[in-house]
N, CA and C atoms as an extended XYZ file, in Angstrom:
219
Properties=species:S:1:pos:R:3:atomname:S:1:resname:S:1:resid:I:1 pbc="F F F"
N       121.963      110.405      178.172 N   MET     1
C       122.431      110.685      176.841 CA  MET     1
C       123.967      110.598      176.804 C   MET     1
N       124.502      110.080      175.703 N   ALA     2
C       125.940      109.875      175.589 CA  ALA     2
C       126.664      111.195      175.401 C   ALA     2
N       127.860      111.262      175.974 N   ASP     3
C       128.698      112.445      175.821 CA  ASP     3
C       129.535      112.275      174.550 C   ASP     3
N       129.237      113.030      173.521 N   TYR     4
C       129.907      112.874      172.228 CA  TYR     4
C       131.319      113.442      172.227 C   TYR     4
N       131.712      114.106      173.275 N   ASN     5
C       133.075      114.627      173.355 CA  ASN     5
C       134.087      113.496      173.525 C   ASN     5
N       133.653      112.341      174.025 N   GLU     6
C       134.562      111.212      174.242 CA  GLU     6
C       134.765      110.385      172.976 C   GLU     6
N       133.923      110.549      171.978 N   THR     7
C       133.958      109.718      170.776 CA  THR     7
C       135.309      109.737      170.063 C   THR     7
N       135.952      110.885      169.837 N   PRO     8
C       137.259      110.859      169.161 CA  PRO     8
C       138.296      110.059      169.945 C   PRO     8
N       138.300      110.181      171.266 N   ASP     9
C       139.252      109.424      172.078 CA  ASP     9
C       138.996      107.927      171.957 C   ASP     9
N       137.731      107.544      171.951 N   LEU    10
C       137.397      106.127      171.818 CA  LEU    10
C       137.780      105.602      170.442 C   LEU    10
N       137.563      106.404      169.421 N   SER    11
C       137.936      105.993      168.059 CA  SER    11
C       139.444      105.823      167.944 C   SER    11
N       140.182      106.749      168.509 N   ALA    12
C       141.647      106.659      168.479 CA  ALA    12
C       142.117      105.421      169.236 C   ALA    12
N       141.490      105.153      170.378 N   GLN    13
C       141.852      103.974      171.165 CA  GLN    13
C       141.523      102.696      170.392 C   GLN    13
N       140.378      102.681      169.714 N   MET    14
C       139.989      101.513      168.930 CA  MET    14
C       140.980      101.271      167.793 C   MET    14
N       141.398      102.330      167.122 N   ILE    15
C       142.381      102.205      166.038 CA  ILE    15
C       143.701      101.675      166.585 C   ILE    15
N       144.138      102.215      167.712 N   GLU    16
C       145.382      101.752      168.331 CA  GLU    16
C       145.274      100.284      168.727 C   GLU    16
N       144.128       99.897      169.292 N   ASN    17
C       143.929       98.501      169.679 CA  ASN    17
C       143.977       97.576      168.466 C   ASN    17
N       143.362       97.993      167.366 N   CYS    18
C       143.388       97.188      166.138 CA  CYS    18
C       144.815       97.040      165.619 C   CYS    18
N       145.587       98.112      165.673 N   GLU    19
C       146.987       98.049      165.244 CA  GLU    19
C       147.780       97.109      166.146 C   GLU    19
N       147.518       97.181      167.448 N   ASN    20
C       148.200       96.286      168.384 CA  ASN    20
C       147.831       94.830      168.120 C   ASN    20
N       146.555       94.585      167.829 N   ILE    21
C       146.116       93.223      167.515 CA  ILE    21
C       146.836       92.720      166.269 C   ILE    21
N       146.912       93.556      165.237 N   ASP    22
C       147.607       93.167      164.006 CA  ASP    22
C       149.070       92.846      164.285 C   ASP    22
N       149.715       93.681      165.106 N   MET    23
C       151.114       93.465      165.443 CA  MET    23
C       151.280       92.150      166.214 C   MET    23
N       150.401       91.900      167.173 N   LEU    24
C       150.486       90.674      167.962 CA  LEU    24
C       150.215       89.435      167.112 C   LEU    24
N       149.287       89.538      166.177 N   GLU    25
C       149.016       88.409      165.286 CA  GLU    25
C       150.225       88.108      164.407 C   GLU    25
N       150.878       89.147      163.906 N   ALA    26
C       152.083       88.955      163.089 CA  ALA    26
C       153.196       88.334      163.928 C   ALA    26
N       153.338       88.795      165.161 N   GLU    27
C       154.342       88.240      166.069 CA  GLU    27
C       154.034       86.771      166.362 C   GLU    27
N       152.764       86.461      166.544 N   ASN    28
C       152.337       85.093      166.799 CA  ASN    28
C       152.694       84.188      165.623 C   ASN    28
N       152.462       84.663      164.406 N   VAL    29
C       152.799       83.884      163.211 CA  VAL    29
C       154.306       83.647      163.154 C   VAL    29
N       155.087       84.676      163.434 N   ALA    30
C       156.546       84.538      163.407 CA  ALA    30
C       157.011       83.512      164.440 C   ALA    30
N       156.421       83.530      165.613 N   ILE    31
C       156.784       82.572      166.663 CA  ILE    31
C       156.387       81.157      166.252 C   ILE    31
N       155.218       81.008      165.649 N   ARG    32
C       154.782       79.682      165.192 CA  ARG    32
C       155.716       79.140      164.111 C   ARG    32
N       156.159       80.003      163.216 N   ILE    33
C       157.102       79.581      162.172 CA  ILE    33
C       158.411       79.141      162.808 C   ILE    33
N       158.912       79.919      163.751 N   GLU    34
C       160.160       79.563      164.441 CA  GLU    34
C       160.007       78.237      165.184 C   GLU    34
N       158.870       78.039      165.846 N   ASN    35
C       158.617       76.774      166.546 CA  ASN    35
C       158.602       75.602      165.573 C   ASN    35
N       157.985       75.783      164.418 N   ALA    36
C       157.946       74.716      163.415 CA  ALA    36
C       159.357       74.375      162.939 C   ALA    36
N       160.178       75.396      162.710 N   LYS    37
C       161.564       75.161      162.297 CA  LYS    37
C       162.321       74.390      163.372 C   LYS    37
N       162.118       74.770      164.630 N   LEU    38
C       162.801       74.079      165.724 CA  LEU    38
C       162.331       72.635      165.848 C   LEU    38
N       161.039       72.392      165.677 N   LEU    39
C       160.524       71.023      165.726 CA  LEU    39
C       161.118       70.170      164.614 C   LEU    39
N       161.277       70.750      163.437 N   ILE    40
C       161.892       70.022      162.326 CA  ILE    40
C       163.334       69.672      162.665 C   ILE    40
N       164.069       70.628      163.246 N   ARG    41
C       165.464       70.361      163.622 CA  ARG    41
C       165.551       69.293      164.699 C   ARG    41
N       164.668       69.363      165.702 N   VAL    42
C       164.665       68.362      166.774 CA  VAL    42
C       164.374       66.985      166.189 C   VAL    42
N       163.374       66.903      165.314 N   ASP    43
C       163.029       65.624      164.696 CA  ASP    43
C       164.200       65.088      163.884 C   ASP    43
N       164.873       65.956      163.144 N   TYR    44
C       166.032       65.542      162.356 CA  TYR    44
C       167.103       64.931      163.253 C   TYR    44
N       167.433       65.623      164.347 N   TRP    45
C       168.486       65.129      165.233 CA  TRP    45
C       168.065       63.856      165.954 C   TRP    45
N       166.783       63.732      166.293 N   GLN    46
C       166.305       62.497      166.917 CA  GLN    46
C       166.412       61.330      165.941 C   GLN    46
N       166.036       61.553      164.687 N   GLN    47
C       166.137       60.494      163.681 CA  GLN    47
C       167.598       60.125      163.433 C   GLN    47
N       168.468       61.115      163.372 N   LEU    48
C       169.893       60.852      163.174 CA  LEU    48
C       170.459       60.057      164.342 C   LEU    48
N       170.099       60.450      165.559 N   ASP    49
C       170.562       59.734      166.748 CA  ASP    49
C       170.056       58.292      166.739 C   ASP    49
N       168.799       58.105      166.384 N   LYS    50
C       168.216       56.759      166.315 CA  LYS    50
C       168.968       55.916      165.288 C   LYS    50
N       169.254       56.499      164.136 N   HIS    51
C       169.982       55.792      163.081 CA  HIS    51
C       171.387       55.417      163.554 C   HIS    51
N       172.054       56.337      164.228 N   ARG    52
C       173.411       56.061      164.733 CA  ARG    52
C       173.393       54.956      165.776 C   ARG    52
N       172.381       54.979      166.673 N   ARG    53
C       172.288       53.923      167.684 CA  ARG    53
C       172.039       52.567      167.032 C   ARG    53
N       171.202       52.541      166.004 N   MET    54
C       170.934       51.281      165.307 CA  MET    54
C       172.203       50.768      164.634 C   MET    54
N       172.955       51.653      163.998 N   ARG    55
C       174.211       51.245      163.358 CA  ARG    55
C       175.204       50.747      164.392 C   ARG    55
N       175.258       51.432      165.533 N   SER    56
C       176.173       51.032      166.596 CA  SER    56
C       175.789       49.661      167.146 C   SER    56
N       174.494       49.447      167.373 N   ASP    57
C       174.023       48.150      167.867 CA  ASP    57
C       174.322       47.048      166.856 C   ASP    57
N       174.099       47.327      165.587 N   ASN    58
C       174.368       46.329      164.547 CA  ASN    58
C       175.850       45.999      164.469 C   ASN    58
N       176.709       46.990      164.609 N   SER    59
C       178.141       46.723      164.522 CA  SER    59
C       178.610       45.945      165.750 C   SER    59
N       178.010       46.201      166.919 N   ARG    60
C       178.357       45.421      168.113 CA  ARG    60
C       177.943       43.964      167.937 C   ARG    60
N       176.790       43.742      167.355 N   GLN    61
C       176.328       42.371      167.147 CA  GLN    61
C       177.214       41.648      166.145 C   GLN    61
N       177.720       42.359      165.163 N   MET    62
C       178.590       41.726      164.174 CA  MET    62
C       179.954       41.409      164.774 C   MET    62
N       180.378       42.156      165.788 N   ASP    63
C       181.664       41.918      166.428 CA  ASP    63
C       181.626       40.709      167.351 C   ASP    63
N       180.454       40.315      167.825 N   LYS    64
C       180.336       39.175      168.733 CA  LYS    64
C       180.583       37.889      167.946 C   LYS    64
N       181.320       36.960      168.557 N   PRO    65
C       181.503       35.675      167.869 CA  PRO    65
C       180.169       34.928      167.820 C   PRO    65
N       179.927       34.296      166.711 N   SER    66
C       178.675       33.554      166.595 CA  SER    66
C       178.831       32.207      167.276 C   SER    66
N       177.777       31.735      167.867 N   ARG    67
C       177.800       30.439      168.548 CA  ARG    67
C       177.370       29.366      167.553 C   ARG    67
N       178.218       28.402      167.407 N   VAL    68
C       177.906       27.298      166.508 CA  VAL    68
C       177.652       26.087      167.375 C   VAL    68
N       176.501       25.501      167.247 N   HIS    69
C       176.173       24.308      168.018 CA  HIS    69
C       176.542       23.086      167.194 C   HIS    69
N       177.225       22.196      167.845 N   SER    70
C       177.675       21.001      167.140 CA  SER    70
C       176.983       19.783      167.735 C   SER    70
N       176.684       18.819      166.913 N   ASP    71
C       176.065       17.580      167.385 CA  ASP    71
C       177.113       16.522      167.667 C   ASP    71
N       178.392       16.863      167.634 N   ASP    72
C       179.481       15.896      167.813 CA  ASP    72
C       179.830       15.688      169.271 C   ASP    72
N       178.981       15.967      170.200 N   SER    73
C       179.304       15.846      171.619 CA  SER    73
C       179.362       14.431      172.070 C   SER    73
């Protein structure tokens, strides 16, 4: 037969565990939001870097003299 004297302690522990779960879930959501913000920033900087490299490559190509082939040889 179960000892009913332990029931209040178990109920209190269950309530505390539920509160801890709620707190951890809220913390998890906050971390996921922060991660999403960081991913957006990383993507922004990667796109900016890619754009700058493309502009730099294009400007280097424009600085090169063009080769003109002549048939007057």
